[in-house]
BALO-209348 format. One record per residue (C-alpha): x, y, z. Coordinates in steps of 0.001 Angstrom, whole numbers. Layout:
# residues N
+---------+---------+---------+
:      xx :      yy :      zz :
+---------+---------+---------+
:       X :       Y :       Z :
...
+---------+---------+---------+
//
This chain:
# residues 402
+---------+---------+---------+
:      xx :      yy :      zz :
+---------+---------+---------+
:   16168 :    2601 :  -18327 :
:   18643 :    5114 :  -19821 :
:   20118 :    7933 :  -17486 :
:   17776 :   10278 :  -19188 :
:   14659 :    8007 :  -18414 :
:   15627 :    7791 :  -14996 :
:   15962 :   10988 :  -14228 :
:   12594 :   11989 :  -15442 :
:   11383 :    9075 :  -13626 :
:   12862 :   10379 :  -10619 :
:   11162 :   14360 :  -10806 :
:    7584 :   12707 :  -11759 :
:    7715 :   10591 :   -8598 :
:    9307 :   13790 :   -6803 :
:    6094 :   15717 :   -8073 :
:    3706 :   12968 :   -6664 :
:    5461 :   13373 :   -2686 :
:    4864 :   16941 :   -3579 :
:    1540 :   16564 :   -4750 :
:     224 :   14439 :   -1510 :
:    2012 :   16823 :     344 :
:     201 :   19994 :    -365 :
:   -3378 :   18041 :    -555 :
:   -2649 :   17793 :    3043 :
:    -977 :   20946 :    4053 :
:   -2384 :   23154 :    1339 :
:   -6185 :   21305 :     311 :
:   -8126 :   23223 :    3081 :
:   -6608 :   26557 :    2931 :
:   -8320 :   28492 :     -90 :
:   -4757 :   31197 :       8 :
:   -3007 :   27740 :   -1239 :
:   -5160 :   26122 :   -3523 :
:   -3637 :   27386 :   -6449 :
:    -265 :   25826 :   -4780 :
:   -1825 :   22194 :   -4674 :
:   -3290 :   22235 :   -8113 :
:    -730 :   23957 :   -9997 :
:    1624 :   20817 :   -8373 :
:   -1403 :   18332 :   -9755 :
:   -1224 :   20033 :  -13136 :
:    2670 :   19144 :  -12733 :
:    2400 :   15931 :  -11791 :
:    -460 :   15066 :  -14649 :
:    1565 :   16479 :  -17251 :
:    4995 :   14722 :  -16440 :
:    2877 :   11163 :  -16493 :
:    1064 :   12387 :  -19184 :
:    4119 :   13115 :  -21541 :
:    6014 :    9314 :  -20340 :
:    2265 :    7884 :  -21131 :
:    2934 :    9106 :  -24858 :
:    6364 :    8644 :  -25399 :
:    5749 :    5001 :  -24136 :
:    5522 :    2102 :  -26946 :
:    2934 :     363 :  -24393 :
:    -410 :    1264 :  -25298 :
:   -2036 :   -1352 :  -23689 :
:   -4716 :    -136 :  -21145 :
:   -6636 :   -2992 :  -18875 :
:  -10193 :   -2249 :  -18336 :
:   -9544 :   -1996 :  -14557 :
:   -8997 :    1342 :  -14803 :
:  -12005 :    2252 :  -16096 :
:  -13746 :     415 :  -13495 :
:  -15418 :    3910 :  -11987 :
:  -16132 :    5296 :  -14997 :
:  -19776 :    3790 :  -14713 :
:  -20145 :    5603 :  -10665 :
:  -18878 :    8490 :  -12702 :
:  -21242 :    8271 :  -15275 :
:  -24415 :    7940 :  -12767 :
:  -23150 :   10873 :  -10912 :
:  -24130 :   13012 :  -14236 :
:  -27171 :   11522 :  -14621 :
:  -28372 :   12170 :  -11228 :
:  -28504 :   15399 :  -11964 :
:  -32008 :   14476 :  -13935 :
:  -33894 :   13898 :  -10391 :
:  -31498 :   15777 :   -7753 :
:  -33177 :   17899 :   -5227 :
:  -30258 :   19806 :   -5716 :
:  -29157 :   20357 :   -8986 :
:  -26083 :   22766 :   -9039 :
:  -24886 :   20599 :   -5806 :
:  -24800 :   17492 :   -8066 :
:  -23017 :   18879 :  -10900 :
:  -20434 :   20550 :   -8491 :
:  -19705 :   17039 :   -7393 :
:  -19976 :   14991 :  -10519 :
:  -16934 :   17270 :  -11739 :
:  -14997 :   16957 :   -8797 :
:  -15377 :   13127 :   -8789 :
:  -14977 :   13409 :  -13042 :
:  -11683 :   14591 :  -12133 :
:  -10149 :   12576 :   -9371 :
:  -11239 :    9649 :  -12201 :
:   -8974 :   11369 :  -14838 :
:   -6696 :   11979 :  -12576 :
:   -6486 :    7795 :  -11259 :
:   -6363 :    6888 :  -14970 :
:   -3899 :    8775 :  -15800 :
:   -1763 :    7361 :  -12521 :
:   -2761 :    3716 :  -13301 :
:   -1527 :    3904 :  -16460 :
:    1667 :    5427 :  -15902 :
:    2456 :    3131 :  -12505 :
:    1254 :     323 :  -14890 :
:    3505 :    1170 :  -17927 :
:    6285 :    1557 :  -14986 :
:    5632 :   -1088 :  -12891 :
:    7105 :    1477 :   -9852 :
:    3644 :     755 :   -8087 :
:    5561 :    -101 :   -4337 :
:    7779 :    3098 :   -5284 :
:    4888 :    4856 :   -4946 :
:    3165 :    3291 :   -2276 :
:    7006 :    4245 :     -21 :
:    6013 :    7657 :   -1503 :
:    2825 :    7656 :     401 :
:    5399 :    7354 :    3688 :
:    8013 :   10065 :    2379 :
:    4843 :   12718 :    1631 :
:    4124 :   11966 :    5394 :
:    7038 :   12051 :    6881 :
:    7253 :   15410 :    4729 :
:    4194 :   16607 :    6610 :
:    5200 :   15656 :    9499 :
:    8210 :   17941 :    9418 :
:    5224 :   20925 :    8466 :
:    3370 :   19729 :   11716 :
:    6440 :   19607 :   14059 :
:    8099 :   22999 :   12340 :
:    4420 :   24675 :   12481 :
:    3368 :   23868 :   16574 :
:    6738 :   23292 :   17841 :
:    7641 :   21351 :   20907 :
:    6370 :   24005 :   23023 :
:    2928 :   23757 :   21394 :
:    2875 :   20342 :   21017 :
:    3456 :   20499 :   25231 :
:     531 :   23048 :   25814 :
:   -1678 :   21128 :   23167 :
:   -1032 :   17736 :   25419 :
:   -1867 :   19407 :   28619 :
:   -4359 :   21524 :   27599 :
:   -5831 :   18406 :   25761 :
:   -6367 :   20806 :   23052 :
:   -6460 :   18719 :   19337 :
:   -3849 :   19720 :   17111 :
:   -4228 :   20007 :   13260 :
:   -7400 :   21975 :   12963 :
:   -4997 :   24905 :   12164 :
:   -3307 :   23260 :    9091 :
:   -6411 :   20708 :    7854 :
:   -9175 :   18759 :    9486 :
:   -7762 :   17025 :   12170 :
:   -9448 :   13828 :   10925 :
:   -7826 :   14312 :    7911 :
:   -4352 :   14552 :    9055 :
:   -4609 :   11507 :   11384 :
:   -6079 :    8993 :    8566 :
:   -3056 :   10470 :    6189 :
:    -687 :    9640 :    9184 :
:   -2142 :    6355 :   10045 :
:   -1369 :    5302 :    6422 :
:    2177 :    6227 :    6235 :
:    2720 :    4223 :    9716 :
:    1285 :    1458 :    8589 :
:    3495 :    1650 :    5322 :
:    6580 :    2054 :    7838 :
:    5778 :    -770 :    9791 :
:    5476 :   -3233 :    7219 :
:    8871 :   -1765 :    5582 :
:    9942 :   -2793 :    9241 :
:    8798 :   -6174 :    9460 :
:   10246 :   -6700 :    6060 :
:   13512 :   -5171 :    6287 :
:   14170 :   -5283 :   10371 :
:   15717 :   -1446 :    9492 :
:   15280 :      16 :   13043 :
:   15188 :    3400 :   11566 :
:   11792 :    2849 :   10388 :
:   10906 :    2884 :   13759 :
:   11171 :    6641 :   14682 :
:    8620 :    7606 :   12149 :
:    6396 :    4882 :   13481 :
:    6787 :    6528 :   16994 :
:    6521 :   10266 :   15538 :
:    3618 :    9507 :   13304 :
:    1620 :    8212 :   16139 :
:    2109 :   10406 :   18602 :
:     917 :   13302 :   16232 :
:   -2349 :   10660 :   15727 :
:   -2616 :   10832 :   19177 :
:   -2510 :   14674 :   19800 :
:   -5344 :   15163 :   16855 :
:   -7553 :   12900 :   19073 :
:   -8592 :   11382 :   16174 :
:  -10778 :    8527 :   16926 :
:  -10659 :    7341 :   13073 :
:   -6864 :    7705 :   13015 :
:   -6672 :    5609 :   16437 :
:   -8614 :    2999 :   14926 :
:   -6703 :    2877 :   11642 :
:   -3315 :    2309 :   13286 :
:   -4913 :    -502 :   15556 :
:   -6251 :   -1981 :   12833 :
:   -3579 :   -1554 :    9871 :
:   -1100 :   -3091 :   12404 :
:   -2975 :   -6095 :   12617 :
:   -3526 :   -6801 :    9362 :
:     247 :   -5848 :    8836 :
:    1239 :   -8704 :   11630 :
:    -728 :  -11248 :    9947 :
:     -22 :  -11013 :    6294 :
:    3383 :  -10934 :    7323 :
:    3288 :  -14504 :    8155 :
:    1330 :  -16237 :    5642 :
:    4233 :  -17875 :    3870 :
:    5193 :  -19747 :    7422 :
:    3602 :  -22907 :    8357 :
:     744 :  -22760 :   10671 :
:    2898 :  -24419 :   13749 :
:    4833 :  -21620 :   13170 :
:    2610 :  -18481 :   12693 :
:     459 :  -20056 :   15816 :
:    3799 :  -19957 :   17766 :
:    4537 :  -16459 :   16714 :
:    1424 :  -14939 :   17323 :
:     540 :  -16373 :   20862 :
:    3766 :  -14440 :   21758 :
:    2738 :  -11218 :   19589 :
:    -911 :  -11031 :   21533 :
:     703 :  -11229 :   24556 :
:    3491 :   -8428 :   23954 :
:     933 :   -6725 :   21625 :
:   -1529 :   -6825 :   24732 :
:    1085 :   -5599 :   27464 :
:    2407 :   -3162 :   25200 :
:    -849 :   -1509 :   24705 :
:   -1725 :   -1721 :   28067 :
:     781 :     543 :   28994 :
:     905 :    2410 :   25930 :
:   -2711 :    3439 :   26343 :
:   -2467 :    4600 :   29378 :
:      41 :    7228 :   28574 :
:    -958 :   11189 :   28730 :
:     267 :   11724 :   25267 :
:   -3453 :    9379 :   24812 :
:   -5285 :   11428 :   26785 :
:   -7283 :   13427 :   24308 :
:   -7995 :   10274 :   21956 :
:   -8831 :    7910 :   25109 :
:  -11383 :   10611 :   26308 :
:  -13225 :   11448 :   22873 :
:  -13172 :    7294 :   22201 :
:  -15136 :    6858 :   25621 :
:  -17428 :    9647 :   25127 :
:  -18676 :    8486 :   22087 :
:  -19251 :    4901 :   23163 :
:  -21566 :    6509 :   25650 :
:  -23140 :    8735 :   23907 :
:  -23786 :    5328 :   20965 :
:  -25103 :    4066 :   24458 :
:  -27789 :    6328 :   24557 :
:  -26098 :    9182 :   27128 :
:  -26594 :   12714 :   26667 :
:  -24879 :   14724 :   23842 :
:  -23446 :   16524 :   26194 :
:  -20655 :   13763 :   26689 :
:  -19515 :   14301 :   22740 :
:  -21634 :   16847 :   20865 :
:  -19911 :   15580 :   17807 :
:  -20772 :   11956 :   17829 :
:  -24690 :   12835 :   18501 :
:  -25188 :   15482 :   16050 :
:  -23665 :   12938 :   13121 :
:  -25715 :   10249 :   14637 :
:  -28412 :   12620 :   14205 :
:  -27276 :   13237 :   10278 :
:  -26708 :    9448 :    9741 :
:  -30687 :    8833 :   11059 :
:  -31527 :   11041 :    8963 :
:  -29775 :    9761 :    5613 :
:  -31063 :    6112 :    6364 :
:  -34528 :    7619 :    6465 :
:  -34073 :    9810 :    3248 :
:  -32989 :    6648 :    1681 :
:  -36073 :    4496 :    2438 :
:  -37577 :    7178 :     879 :
:  -35519 :    7061 :   -2520 :
:  -34230 :    3566 :   -2348 :
:  -33298 :    3026 :   -5761 :
:  -31821 :    6408 :   -7089 :
:  -31148 :    8829 :   -4052 :
:  -31831 :   12173 :   -3891 :
:  -28790 :   13065 :   -6512 :
:  -25222 :   12809 :   -6083 :
:  -24310 :   15363 :   -3769 :
:  -27729 :   16374 :   -2693 :
:  -27042 :   15795 :    1230 :
:  -27029 :   19188 :    1983 :
:  -31263 :   18668 :    1271 :
:  -30954 :   16523 :    3934 :
:  -28635 :   18327 :    6555 :
:  -30284 :   21194 :    6142 :
:  -33472 :   20089 :    8166 :
:  -31701 :   18463 :   10931 :
:  -28700 :   20825 :   11764 :
:  -29612 :   23886 :    9644 :
:  -26689 :   24031 :    7403 :
:  -25778 :   22570 :    4310 :
:  -22830 :   19816 :    4754 :
:  -22764 :   15869 :    4189 :
:  -23377 :   12904 :    6476 :
:  -20371 :   11982 :    7858 :
:  -20518 :    8555 :    6845 :
:  -20041 :    7350 :    3028 :
:  -22246 :    4193 :    2513 :
:  -25149 :    6385 :    4287 :
:  -24303 :    9720 :    1789 :
:  -24321 :    7316 :   -1060 :
:  -27165 :    5353 :    -123 :
:  -29071 :    8653 :     651 :
:  -27642 :   10498 :   -2564 :
:  -27664 :    7849 :   -5131 :
:  -29344 :    4818 :   -3719 :
:  -28717 :     994 :   -4286 :
:  -27674 :    1613 :   -7797 :
:  -25277 :    4224 :   -7077 :
:  -23981 :    3149 :   -4462 :
:  -23263 :    -675 :   -5981 :
:  -21574 :    1503 :   -8876 :
:  -19033 :    2526 :   -6491 :
:  -18426 :     -25 :   -4291 :
:  -18452 :   -3285 :   -6248 :
:  -15405 :   -1697 :   -7920 :
:  -13803 :    -914 :   -4097 :
:  -14294 :   -4879 :   -3175 :
:  -12999 :   -6222 :   -6394 :
:   -9674 :   -4055 :   -6155 :
:   -9863 :   -5420 :   -2468 :
:  -10680 :   -9041 :   -3043 :
:   -8234 :   -9331 :   -6553 :
:   -4934 :   -7707 :   -4411 :
:   -5725 :  -10385 :   -1788 :
:   -5312 :  -12958 :   -4006 :
:   -1859 :  -11329 :   -5380 :
:    -987 :  -10928 :   -1639 :
:    1595 :  -13672 :   -1225 :
:    3662 :  -13010 :   -4126 :
:    3618 :   -8659 :   -4610 :
:    4493 :   -6839 :   -1400 :
:    2480 :   -3999 :   -3726 :
:    -587 :   -5985 :   -3283 :
:    -644 :   -6624 :     253 :
:      81 :   -2984 :    1284 :
:   -2592 :   -1951 :   -1103 :
:   -5252 :   -4703 :     534 :
:   -4563 :   -3487 :    3951 :
:   -4921 :     -49 :    2616 :
:   -8215 :    -348 :     948 :
:   -9773 :   -2478 :    4015 :
:   -8656 :    1155 :    6364 :
:  -10256 :    3043 :    3422 :
:  -13856 :     921 :    3926 :
:  -13020 :    1282 :    7487 :
:  -12928 :    5110 :    7372 :
:  -16187 :    5223 :    5186 :
:  -18374 :    4699 :    8471 :
:  -16889 :    7694 :    9490 :
:  -16386 :   10248 :    6905 :
:  -17378 :   10850 :    3395 :
:  -14333 :    9777 :    1051 :
:  -15886 :    8783 :   -2740 :
:  -14908 :   12575 :   -3600 :
:  -11630 :   12682 :   -2210 :
:   -8522 :   13132 :   -2896 :
:   -6413 :   10644 :   -1024 :
:   -8992 :    7974 :   -1633 :
:   -8612 :    7962 :   -5702 :
:   -4884 :    7820 :   -5210 :
:   -4912 :    4727 :   -2426 :
:   -7539 :    3133 :   -5385 :
:   -4749 :    4373 :   -8372 :
:   -2191 :    1792 :   -6465 :
:   -4576 :    -558 :   -5413 :
:   -5758 :    -889 :   -9619 :
:   -2137 :    -808 :  -10891 :
:   -1408 :   -3632 :   -8389 :
:   -3685 :   -5897 :   -9857 :
:   -2895 :   -5480 :  -13370 :
:     945 :   -5493 :  -12861 :
:     191 :   -8898 :  -10826 :
:   -2437 :  -10474 :  -13415 :
:      28 :   -9579 :  -16157 :
:    2860 :  -11443 :  -14262 :
:     612 :  -14798 :  -13967 :
:     -75 :  -14592 :  -17485 :
:    3207 :  -14289 :  -18241 :
:    4560 :  -16926 :  -15955 :
+---------+---------+---------+
//
């Protein structure tokens, strides 16, 4: 690659990192929407220019895996219980799909998927510095002592925790691969901030992601070696988890998880009103699905359901239930069949590609988070899909030419 082309690629990568930073830090604050949107336009233009100037025009069909779902979203407006809501949500999905396709083509053309996965972690570090500067050490100590969730002044606390959890997993994989002790610093920092957000999703993501990373790190070794290492690791993990779990920094998330299990076990909602309210919405969503099982009530029309439960329009806080209620079996399959295919394909390439190994882990994290949040119109979700799809396309091409 020429020096000019190399510089252009670096600028594009920097724009990508800044875009990820902007959608977390500025994504939920209207006064900063323009900044995030401007960075998005710059990123797409840079990738688009590189694609146009390239002589490689082969475009795998996998890049268009979510096109049927996008078309279904628009078509569902014809039977929607909230036509305007459906059209707005459909437009959002379309924009995300366009971004995903352009990003997939660019990553496939350049073969830099792994660099962009690491770029996600770099963006996490930038967000980490922003959070530290926003609260300061004094603010973090106050939040710890008073058991107040941090992050809500910047963005949704769960969004922040999930973003940090993904970055955490990427750094953990990097540490396992390189044994670079410097990567331990962001791992500890991310985990600490996730604990201070009090996010149950973020905590679960770290646990599941760490386990998958440790498991997949030993796939190339013999069975005897794996068993021996896993005995040692299980003992160490249990000891470390037992000690760390009782630290004061985990007080908030520990209490929230305990309260969640109490509510799910039938206790009064006073222990965790958030979980109780969401359970009501999920139950209502499932009831609606049973009434309109095939096509649902129109994508993005979940406000019709929540208005009857909590007296305001929102989503159902569970991606599976949200899609079943608003798009029925048809829409849910159109969305999740491509996701499962992406996960399976990356699993198949896991031994030959670090990008596929990480992509598989991150898609599993997305599927787990779908139980507690609605992500089918999330920017972060489609960035992860872009990384995962480009990984399997590059892997398939490498396999064909081998």
